N, C-alpha and C positions, 0 to 999 in steps of 0.2 A: 825628098825621098826618105821614108821612114828607116830608122836603124833596124836591121832584121834580127833582133834579139829581144826576147820577152822573158819576164819573170811572173809565173802564175802560181800564187801561193794560197794557202788556206784549206780548211777541211771540207768545203762543199765541192765534193768530187765531180758531181754531175755537171753543174755549171762550168767548173773549171775545164773539164774535158770537152764540153761543147765549145768553149772558147778556143781551146787548142785546135779542134777540128775546123773551126771557121778559118783560123790562121792557114791551115793546111789547104783549105778549099780555095782561099784567096791566092795562094802561091801557085795552085794548079791552074786557076783561071788566068793568071798573068802569064805563066810560062807554058802552059799546055799540059805539063805532067811534072811530077817530082819524084825523086827517090827518098823514101821516108825510112828513118831509122829511130829505134828506141833503146836508150842506154840508162843504166843505173849508175849513179855517182859512186856508190859503194863498190862497184865491180868494175868500173872503167877508168882509165887513166885520161885526165884532162888533155894531155898531149895528143892521145888518139882521137879524141872528140874534135879538137881544133884542127888536127891533120885532115880529118874527113871533111870538115867544113871548108878547107882550102883546096880539097881536091875536086876537080870537076868530074862529074859522072859521065861515063862513056854512053850511057843509054837515056838519061834524062837531063833536061836543060837546068833543073834546080834540085836542091837537096834540103830536106827538112830533118832536123834532128831534135827529138824530144829527150831531154836529160832529166830523169826523175831523182828525187832525193837531193835537191839543190842545197838543202840545209847542211849537207855534209861536205860541201866545198869550202874548206877553211885555210888550206895551205896557201901561203903568200905567192909561191911560184905559180901555182895553178890558177889563182886569181889574176895574177899579172899576165899570164899567158892569154887567159880569156880577155883581159883588158886590151892587149895587143891586137887581137883579132877584131874586137869591137871597134877600135880606133881605125882599123884598115877598112871597115865597111860604113864608117860614119862620114857623111858629107862634110867637107870643110874647104877652106880656100886652097889647101894643098892637095885635097883629094875630092876633086869636083864630080867625078863620075865613079863612085865606088860600086862594087857589085853587090846586088841584093838577091842573087840567085841562091845563096846558102842562108838558111834561117835556123836559129837556135832558140828552142823553147825550154827554159829552165822551169822545173816543176817541183813544188814542195807541199807536203801535207801541213807543214808548220805555217805560222802567219808571218814569219821573217826568216831571212837568211843571214849569213855573216855580214856585218855592216860594210866591210870592204868590198864584198861582192855586190851588194846593193848599190853602192856608189857608182859602179861601172854600167849599171843598167839605166837607160833613159827613163825618167820619171813617168813619162806617158805610156811606157811599155810594161810597167809594173802594175799588177792587179792582184787584190786579195779577195778570195771568195769565202765569205764567212758562212757559218752555220745559219740555216734559215730560222726565223722565229716561229712559234707555234702557229700563230695565225696565218702566217705566209705558207707554211707547210700544208695547212688544211686547204687553202685555196689552191695550191699547186696540185694536190691530189684531185680535188674536184674538177679542175680544168683539164688535167690529164685524161680523166674519164670522159668528160664532155667532149674533148677533141676527138676521142675515138669512138664517139656515139653511144656512150654509156652513161648511166646515172648512178649515183652512190648516195646512200643516206648518211647523215652526219655521224651517227654512232659508228657506222662502218668505217668512215675516215678515221675516227679516233682509234679504233682498233687496229687498223693498218699502221698508223703512225707508232703505236705501241710495240709493233712486231717487227718493224723495218728500221734499219740503220738510218741515222739522221743525215742522209744526203740523197740528192735527186737521182743519182746513178742507181742506187739500190731501190728507190722508190719506183723508178721507171721500169726496172727489171721485174720487181715483184708485182706491181699493178698490172703488168702486161699479161700475167698469168690468167687473169680474169676473162681476158678477151677469147681465150681458147676454151673456155668452160661455159660460158653463158651467152645467150642471144642478146642482141642489142637493146631489146625492149625490157630486159630484166634489170630492176633496180638492185644494186649490190648491198647485201645486208651484213650486219656483224656475223650471223651464222655462216654466210658464204665465205667471209674472210677467215673464220676459224677453219672452216673445211679446206679452203684452198692453200692458206699460208701456214697454219698451224700444223696440219697433217702432212704437208709436203715441204717442210721447211729445212733448209740447209742450216747447219750449225754456224753460229756466229758469236760475236761478243755478247749478244743479247740473250741467246739461248744459254751461253756459258754463264751469264749472271744469274739467270733464272735458276739454274742448277746450284749455284753457289748459295743463292738466297733462300733455298727451300727449308724453312724452319721446322718442317714436319719429319725430317729425317735426321739421323745422327750426324755429328761433324765429320766423322770418318767416311760415312756414306756420301756426304756432300763433296768431300775431297775426291773420293773415288769417281763419282759421276762427273765432276769437273775435269778431271785428268782424261777421262775418256773422250769428253767433248773436245779438249784441247788437242788430242791426237788426231781426231777427225778433221779439225781446222787445219792443223799442220800438214795433213795429207792432201789437201786441196790444192789445185794448181794456182789459185789466186790468194794463197795465204799471205798475209802481211802482218807481222808482229807489231809494228807501230800502229796500224789501223785497229788491230785487235785491243791493244792497250787504250788507244783513244775511245774506242766503243765502250770498254769498261769504266773508263773515267767519266764518260757521259752518264753511265747508269749510276755511279756513285754520287755524281753531283745532283742528279734527280732525287736520290736517296737523301742527301744532305737537305734538299728543298723540302722533302716529305717531314724530316725530323723538325725542320724550322717551322712549318706551319702547323705542326702538332705539338709544338713546345708547351709545357705546362698542363698537358692533358686536356686542353680545351677541345671542344667540339668544332669541326670545321664545316662550313656550309658548302653547298654545291658550287657556288660561283667562285669561291676561293680555290676549291680544288681544280676546276676547269682552268682558271686563270694561271694557276701554277703548273699546268701541263698534265693533270690527272683527270682527264675527262672520261676516259674509258673505264669500265668496271674492272677489266682484267688488270689494268695498271694499278688501280688501287689495291687490289688483292695482292698483286706482286710486291708492291713497296711496303704494304703493311707487314707482310712476311718478312722482308728484308729488314725492316726496322726492329723486328724481334731477334734478328741474328746480329746486327751491328748497332751500336749506340751511336749518337751524333758524334761524340769525340772519336770513336773508332773510325766512323766513316771519313772524317777529316784526316785521320792518320793513313787510311788506305788511299785516299786521293794523292796525299804526298808519297806514299810508297809507289803508286802507279807512275808518277812523275819520275821518280828516282830510277824505276825499272826502265822507263822509256829512254832516259839518258844513257844508262848503262849498255842497253841493246844497241843503240845507235853508234856508240863509241867501240864496242867490242865486236860488232858484226854478227854473223850467223854461226860462228864455230861453236858457241855454247848456248844457242838460242833456246833449244828445248829445255835445257837444264835451268836457265834463268827463268823461263816462264813457269816451269814447274815449281820452283822455289817461290816465285811471286804468288802463285795460287795458294800454296802451303801457308805463306805469311798472312794472306788475306783470310782464309777459311779457318785455319787452326790458330794462328797467332792474333788474329783480329786487327791487323795492321802493324804489329810489332815486327821488327827485323829478327830473323832467326840467324844466330852465329853459325849454326850448323843444322842439318836436317835432323829433325827430332822425331824418330819413328815411334816413340811411346807417348807422344803428346795426346 
């Protein structure tokens, strides 16, 4: 009997969610039905989670709890309490028939959690979902269209990948839009992608980066535009500050790669650009603009700043979230990655 506790970590949200849904489906297949719960570690006491796991449902024979933000579980008492519950559902000489009708799925956007928490999770029940490599993303998009009866030309795939966040959850959602707009005998082109995604695009870390990197407007206008986009993101029901920062970090890592391949002012051939993730013309224009806004050194400083902001937001919670994100954008756009001791309105 498998121990009914899992740790699913890593930034590849789509595959991670698919794996969690498979666990749920297996529980329903075994027990007939289950009562499902979704909790967040930042807002939920571990005592309440364990109490729910130990309480038999009045209406369903099984219980499945998904607990997001597992990287925030650090208190010794919380981990000990989870450890006690895991021991109670682990087969052993003293516990030959443990119940497996309650299942706990710990989820984290990070690639690791507290070491003490990791130790109490069976090795075979831990899985990290890494970001896909560029070549794998291209084949994923092509296969997704093919499975739904559509074809897509390579340049269109590159344009899609430039516009959509680097996880299969977002790719699946955005690519599905085309199925409502075109017949199955239509081959999706870059122009179609611009029409469907660019003109009907929700604000995200990537549209935010685009506004921040617009070298054709003044620094104050870039800050104004970025703050407007931030407001729109924060007002959406699925806003997630950690994922927003992760998306920006991904953009600045790509900018660092752009600086690296253009070091010394040497011309870069087509193959090198494609191998470095800049196959689409739109990406080359975007990062060429961004390289005129931030130097290679400033880009490295910004990546460090984003890491610092991520840790502060995780530790302080949502009380000052908007203020922290606003200050972070100010430090990136106006201060070029330098920390601001106070908000400088005249900068």
